[in-house]
Rosetta silent file (secondary structure, phi, psi, omega in degrees, C-alpha in Angstrom):
SEQUENCE: XXXXXXXXXXXXXXXXXXXXXXXXXXXXXXXXXXXXXXXXXXXXXXXXXXXXXXXXXXXXXXXXXXXXXXXXXXXXXXXXXXXXXXXXXXXXXXXXXXXXXXXXXXXXXXXXXXXXXXXXXXXXXXXXXXXXXXXXXXXXXXXXXXXXXXXXXXXXXXXXXXXXXXXXXXXXXXXXXXXXXX
SCORE:     score description
SCORE:     0.000 S_00000001
   1 L     0.000  134.282 -170.433   72.866   -9.193  190.603 S_00000001
   2 L   -73.304  142.850  178.817   71.969   -5.522  191.106 S_00000001
   3 L   -84.578  153.665 -174.815   74.797   -2.939  191.216 S_00000001
   4 L  -126.601  158.678  174.391   74.988   -0.550  194.153 S_00000001
   5 E  -104.036  124.524 -179.237   76.033    2.974  195.118 S_00000001
   6 E  -112.241  144.810  170.749   78.600    3.040  197.974 S_00000001
   7 E  -131.337  132.228  172.113   79.720    6.070  199.914 S_00000001
   8 E  -125.776  120.137 -177.464   82.755    6.220  202.233 S_00000001
   9 E  -140.194  173.754  176.720   83.010    9.604  203.923 S_00000001
  10 E   126.119 -176.761 -179.460   84.243   11.471  206.894 S_00000001
  11 L  -108.581   14.834  173.907   87.275   13.105  208.379 S_00000001
  12 L   -87.216  158.023  177.149   88.921    9.895  209.444 S_00000001
  13 L   -74.113  138.026  169.843   91.895    8.356  207.724 S_00000001
  14 L   126.539    0.045 -179.859   91.273    5.388  205.414 S_00000001
  15 H   -64.844  -53.780  176.656   88.709    6.359  202.690 S_00000001
  16 H   -67.435  -31.819  176.542   91.043    5.972  199.772 S_00000001
  17 H   -65.383  -41.752  175.514   92.787    3.128  201.337 S_00000001
  18 H   -59.555  -47.884 -178.603   89.456    1.270  201.724 S_00000001
  19 H   -73.773  -25.566  170.583   88.423    1.780  198.132 S_00000001
  20 H   -67.619  -35.798  170.948   91.772    0.726  196.828 S_00000001
  21 H   -58.327  -44.937 -175.673   91.217   -2.489  198.841 S_00000001
  22 H   -66.825  -38.786  179.827   87.804   -2.811  197.245 S_00000001
  23 H   -61.664  -45.698 -175.785   89.485   -2.269  193.823 S_00000001
  24 H   -64.954  -43.187 -178.790   92.033   -4.993  194.483 S_00000001
  25 H   -61.369  -40.934 -178.784   89.280   -7.379  195.568 S_00000001
  26 H   -67.525  -43.608  179.230   87.304   -6.691  192.419 S_00000001
  27 H   -57.724  -44.510  176.289   90.460   -7.122  190.231 S_00000001
  28 H   -57.679  -25.050  178.977   91.057  -10.480  192.035 S_00000001
  29 L   -89.982    0.681  177.920   87.604  -11.511  191.093 S_00000001
  30 L    89.345    7.459 -179.978   88.313  -10.762  187.412 S_00000001
  31 L   -86.671  161.791 -178.544   86.414   -7.556  187.259 S_00000001
  32 L   -96.559  131.110 -175.384   87.323   -4.318  185.405 S_00000001
  33 E  -121.844  135.478  169.734   88.010   -1.276  187.565 S_00000001
  34 E  -122.829  134.972  178.372   88.240    2.512  186.963 S_00000001
  35 E  -119.731  112.743  169.910   89.429    4.936  189.580 S_00000001
  36 E  -100.848  118.386 -176.994   88.755    8.702  188.876 S_00000001
  37 E  -104.112  123.398 -178.016   90.638   10.824  191.456 S_00000001
  38 L  -100.690  135.942  175.695   89.502   14.390  191.985 S_00000001
  39 L    54.572   37.904  172.904   91.950   17.104  193.192 S_00000001
  40 L  -128.422   74.258 -169.970   94.842   14.633  193.385 S_00000001
  41 L   -64.200  154.947  173.844   97.014   16.193  190.751 S_00000001
  42 L  -145.635  117.098 -179.367   99.802   14.578  188.869 S_00000001
  43 L   -85.478   10.858 -179.419  102.131   16.543  186.594 S_00000001
  44 L    82.358   -3.704  179.837  103.413   13.452  184.865 S_00000001
  45 L  -127.960  -57.510 -170.460  106.791   13.637  186.772 S_00000001
  46 L   -95.125  105.770  178.549  106.302   14.107  190.517 S_00000001
  47 L   -99.252  115.118 -175.617  104.147   11.341  191.989 S_00000001
  48 L  -104.487    2.123  178.817  103.116   12.077  195.557 S_00000001
  49 L  -115.247  100.200 -174.942  100.620    9.201  195.970 S_00000001
  50 L   -60.590  -30.241 -179.154  102.618    5.989  196.266 S_00000001
  51 H   -59.933  -34.083 -176.080   99.659    3.739  195.633 S_00000001
  52 H   -66.539  -25.958  178.377   99.423    5.042  192.068 S_00000001
  53 H   -62.561  -39.348  175.241  102.797    3.572  191.150 S_00000001
  54 H   -80.613  -39.435 -179.408  101.409    0.108  191.619 S_00000001
  55 H   -56.528  -36.945  179.199   97.908    0.807  190.485 S_00000001
  56 L   -60.134  -26.441 -173.119   99.282    1.843  187.087 S_00000001
  57 L   -91.540   -9.069 -174.742  100.780   -1.603  186.569 S_00000001
  58 L   -83.794  129.669  176.888   97.581   -3.609  187.265 S_00000001
  59 L   -69.616  148.882  179.628   95.731   -5.188  184.350 S_00000001
  60 L    73.695    8.468  175.724   92.082   -4.353  184.176 S_00000001
  61 E  -120.743  122.763  174.443   92.505   -1.150  186.121 S_00000001
  62 E  -107.225  128.334  179.921   92.228    2.302  184.621 S_00000001
  63 E  -116.201  129.279 -172.180   93.421    5.245  186.631 S_00000001
  64 E  -126.993   88.874  175.120   92.399    8.813  185.940 S_00000001
  65 E   -82.358  124.750  176.016   94.040   11.396  188.232 S_00000001
  66 L  -119.161  149.906  175.564   92.647   14.938  187.922 S_00000001
  67 L   130.577  150.320  173.511   93.754   18.086  189.707 S_00000001
  68 L   -82.900  160.684 -176.848   96.613   20.514  189.641 S_00000001
  69 L   -64.111  128.829  174.949   99.627   19.805  191.822 S_00000001
  70 L  -114.484  -11.158 -178.996   99.081   20.904  195.429 S_00000001
  71 E   -89.875  118.085 -176.916  102.162   19.429  197.057 S_00000001
  72 E   -97.628  -11.039 -173.231  104.775   22.273  197.001 S_00000001
  73 E   170.751 -175.344 -178.557  107.499   20.544  198.924 S_00000001
  74 L   -57.091  -38.025 -176.059  108.231   18.117  201.753 S_00000001
  75 L  -129.460   25.753 -175.204  106.138   20.144  204.217 S_00000001
  76 E  -132.650  132.211 -173.963  104.217   22.582  201.949 S_00000001
  77 E  -139.159  135.264  173.706  100.767   22.238  200.488 S_00000001
  78 L   -87.627  125.027 -179.320   98.597   24.688  198.497 S_00000001
  79 L   -98.924  -40.985  177.744   95.140   25.092  199.835 S_00000001
  80 L   -53.093  135.464  177.546   93.751   27.976  197.752 S_00000001
  81 L   -85.322  145.327 -179.254   91.956   27.062  194.674 S_00000001
  82 L  -116.493  159.153  177.131   93.259   28.325  191.289 S_00000001
  83 H   -46.633  -42.381 -176.013   91.446   28.496  187.919 S_00000001
  84 H   -65.897  -26.849  175.668   93.111   25.322  186.779 S_00000001
  85 H   -58.984  -39.441  179.697   91.642   23.473  189.747 S_00000001
  86 H   -69.246  -42.083  179.285   88.162   24.147  188.540 S_00000001
  87 H   -65.403  -43.573  178.063   89.032   23.042  185.011 S_00000001
  88 H   -63.352  -40.418  176.971   90.594   19.783  186.281 S_00000001
  89 H   -56.405  -46.867 -177.748   87.415   19.103  188.422 S_00000001
  90 H   -66.846  -34.462  176.529   85.246   19.482  185.262 S_00000001
  91 H   -63.992  -44.873  177.062   87.576   17.091  183.295 S_00000001
  92 H   -65.742  -37.206  178.241   87.127   14.504  186.105 S_00000001
  93 H   -63.542  -45.443  177.789   83.399   15.027  186.096 S_00000001
  94 H   -60.740  -45.722  172.732   83.312   14.477  182.357 S_00000001
  95 H   -57.334  -43.231 -179.631   85.443   11.288  182.636 S_00000001
  96 H   -62.138  -39.372  177.507   83.162    9.968  185.277 S_00000001
  97 H   -65.545  -42.800 -177.870   80.104   10.504  183.044 S_00000001
  98 H   -59.327  -42.859  176.264   81.808    8.877  180.172 S_00000001
  99 H   -67.758  -33.924  177.964   82.685    5.759  182.239 S_00000001
 100 H   -69.081  -32.392 -172.292   79.145    5.436  183.612 S_00000001
 101 H   -82.339  -33.611 -169.900   77.705    5.591  180.125 S_00000001
 102 H   -78.093  -14.756  172.540   80.166    3.285  178.250 S_00000001
 103 L    61.876   20.110 -176.811   79.375    0.298  180.471 S_00000001
 104 L   -99.451    9.885  178.668   82.811   -1.321  180.019 S_00000001
 105 L  -127.922  158.819  179.463   83.791   -1.456  183.724 S_00000001
 106 L  -100.878  -25.763 -175.836   82.431   -3.340  186.677 S_00000001
 107 E  -139.509  122.572  177.498   83.512   -0.934  189.500 S_00000001
 108 E  -115.465  117.843  174.662   83.809    2.839  189.219 S_00000001
 109 E  -111.357  126.172  179.866   85.409    4.652  192.063 S_00000001
 110 E  -106.332   85.732 -176.222   85.168    8.457  192.282 S_00000001
 111 E   -73.353  120.966 -178.274   87.842    9.169  194.804 S_00000001
 112 L    72.231   13.085  179.792   87.496   12.504  196.615 S_00000001
 113 H   -64.063  -37.096 -179.215   84.478   13.655  194.464 S_00000001
 114 H   -73.462  -29.169  174.062   82.746   14.609  197.714 S_00000001
 115 H   -69.136  -32.606  176.101   85.839   16.540  198.886 S_00000001
 116 H   -62.180  -34.503 -179.676   85.672   18.401  195.540 S_00000001
 117 H   -73.519  -43.193  179.560   82.221   19.589  196.552 S_00000001
 118 H   -59.786  -34.480 -179.831   83.384   20.615  199.982 S_00000001
 119 L   -86.478    1.537  175.201   86.257   22.582  198.342 S_00000001
 120 L    66.778   28.855  171.928   83.789   24.144  195.995 S_00000001
 121 L   -87.332  -22.105  174.440   85.464   22.716  192.876 S_00000001
 122 L  -136.064  167.811  176.224   82.158   20.885  192.084 S_00000001
 123 L  -109.243  159.834  169.758   78.618   21.392  193.295 S_00000001
 124 H   -51.314  -42.240  173.566   76.156   19.053  194.993 S_00000001
 125 H   -53.529  -41.608  177.658   74.189   19.311  191.785 S_00000001
 126 H   -61.683  -42.967 -179.241   77.127   17.982  189.850 S_00000001
 127 H   -68.078  -48.198  179.444   77.302   14.927  192.071 S_00000001
 128 H   -63.452  -25.300  171.239   73.564   14.403  192.106 S_00000001
 129 H   -65.486  -40.852  177.051   73.698   14.553  188.249 S_00000001
 130 H   -66.562  -40.955 -177.488   76.140   11.707  188.268 S_00000001
 131 H   -71.188  -30.916  174.270   73.912    9.666  190.637 S_00000001
 132 H   -69.276  -39.768  173.473   70.931   10.351  188.404 S_00000001
 133 H   -59.451  -48.444  179.734   72.916    9.212  185.351 S_00000001
 134 H   -61.936  -43.668 -176.648   73.949    6.070  187.251 S_00000001
 135 H   -72.229  -12.088  173.100   70.408    5.313  188.381 S_00000001
 136 H   -71.777  -28.371  179.453   69.163    5.361  184.759 S_00000001
 137 L  -165.511   92.103 -168.889   71.153    2.243  184.087 S_00000001
 138 L   -77.521   81.448  179.946   73.284    0.824  186.908 S_00000001
 139 L   -80.978  -12.659  177.229   76.003   -0.826  184.738 S_00000001
 140 L  -153.183  174.604  172.370   78.525   -1.036  187.501 S_00000001
 141 E   -80.737  138.130 -177.693   79.146   -0.583  191.177 S_00000001
 142 E  -121.156  127.870 -177.980   79.711    3.069  191.924 S_00000001
 143 E  -122.531  132.654 -179.981   81.747    4.337  194.862 S_00000001
 144 E  -121.599  139.006  175.522   82.094    7.990  196.023 S_00000001
 145 E  -128.233  157.638  178.064   84.590    9.161  198.713 S_00000001
 146 E   158.711 -169.132 -175.594   85.157   12.509  200.479 S_00000001
 147 L   -86.091  -39.576 -171.602   84.553   14.360  203.616 S_00000001
 148 L  -131.052  150.562  174.603   80.992   15.344  203.734 S_00000001
 149 L  -119.610  173.155  175.324   77.610   14.004  202.579 S_00000001
 150 L  -138.119  159.686 -170.699   74.101   15.621  202.438 S_00000001
 151 H   -54.464  -43.309 -175.281   70.675   14.041  203.059 S_00000001
 152 H   -66.322  -34.153  178.343   69.546   13.722  199.408 S_00000001
 153 H   -73.345  -37.759  174.971   72.766   11.877  198.495 S_00000001
 154 H   -60.562  -39.444 -177.528   72.521    9.480  201.543 S_00000001
 155 H   -63.636  -33.391 -179.899   68.973    8.725  200.552 S_00000001
 156 H   -85.281  -12.613 -176.611   70.102    7.523  197.099 S_00000001
 157 L   -79.683  155.966  174.176   72.988    5.405  198.406 S_00000001
 158 L  -100.628  -24.973 -178.684   72.857    1.700  199.126 S_00000001
 159 E  -141.322  126.390  172.328   75.780    1.668  201.457 S_00000001
 160 E  -130.485  121.068 -179.432   77.147    4.608  203.537 S_00000001
 161 E  -119.045  129.298  176.206   80.171    4.259  205.804 S_00000001
 162 E  -100.560  128.600  171.193   81.427    7.231  207.910 S_00000001
 163 E  -105.814  112.022 -172.632   85.127    7.177  208.816 S_00000001
 164 L  -115.417  125.684  176.008   85.360    9.280  211.949 S_00000001
 165 L   -73.233  126.193  166.307   88.638   10.339  213.568 S_00000001
 166 L  -102.352  -34.451 -179.942   88.901    9.649  217.234 S_00000001
 167 L  -153.575  143.256 -179.855   92.631   10.164  217.490 S_00000001
 168 L  -153.262  133.934 -179.012   95.276   10.960  214.926 S_00000001
 169 H   -63.892  -14.068  176.628   99.050   11.554  215.299 S_00000001
 170 H   -62.982  -34.029 -179.777   98.712   14.558  212.937 S_00000001
 171 H   -60.608  -25.080  172.951   97.165   16.369  215.980 S_00000001
 172 H   -96.937   23.927 -178.847  100.599   16.161  217.577 S_00000001
 173 L    58.660   25.782  174.484  102.115   17.559  214.482 S_00000001
 174 L   -61.962  136.659  178.256  103.583   14.304  213.391 S_00000001
 175 L   -70.641  158.582  172.239  104.784   14.365  209.730 S_00000001
 176 L   -61.717  153.143 -176.265  103.192   12.349  206.969 S_00000001
 177 L  -124.237  128.783  174.945  104.957    9.050  206.389 S_00000001
 178 L   -59.332  134.631  176.738  105.586    7.743  202.790 S_00000001
 179 L    90.519  -15.669 -179.200  103.812    4.486  202.167 S_00000001
 180 L  -116.971  -48.455  173.575  101.286    5.168  204.954 S_00000001
 181 L   -99.010  -22.064 -177.184   99.704    8.623  204.228 S_00000001
 182 L  -147.798    0.000    0.000  100.958    9.088  200.722 S_00000001
């Protein structure tokens, strides 16, 4: 059966949540999964993404978080890019290429790779290069997530799902909730 390129994008909540569900489904079917996360740093001590605690324990799942720490405290977040952010994005890109070429996984999720383009940590050309590499030999399902897409990328995809916010409690300044947002 042919492997496909999936895109989950938009400004609505649920992109990462959806692809983690897809990863669990694939694992349940006996498939091997890799998740490369862009701009979701982990310093090896402070884990701000609760799902990673359980993902690290699952057999047949490889997790690769890249990015410098952006969470500065309970209600503080660093938005400005620093030199290390660009280095981490390039490491994530290199890891994604390696996983595409080695052919040892069935599902590759590039979480927030499109957000990395929006934040100018990567370029559209970087992502299109991954898609070109993927299309040379589709050895796995490939999933991209993030905020924005562009016509050339949409044209190459087999599935595109937009997650659009209609209403969000953050608009009323509600705080993030552990286990729900992070």
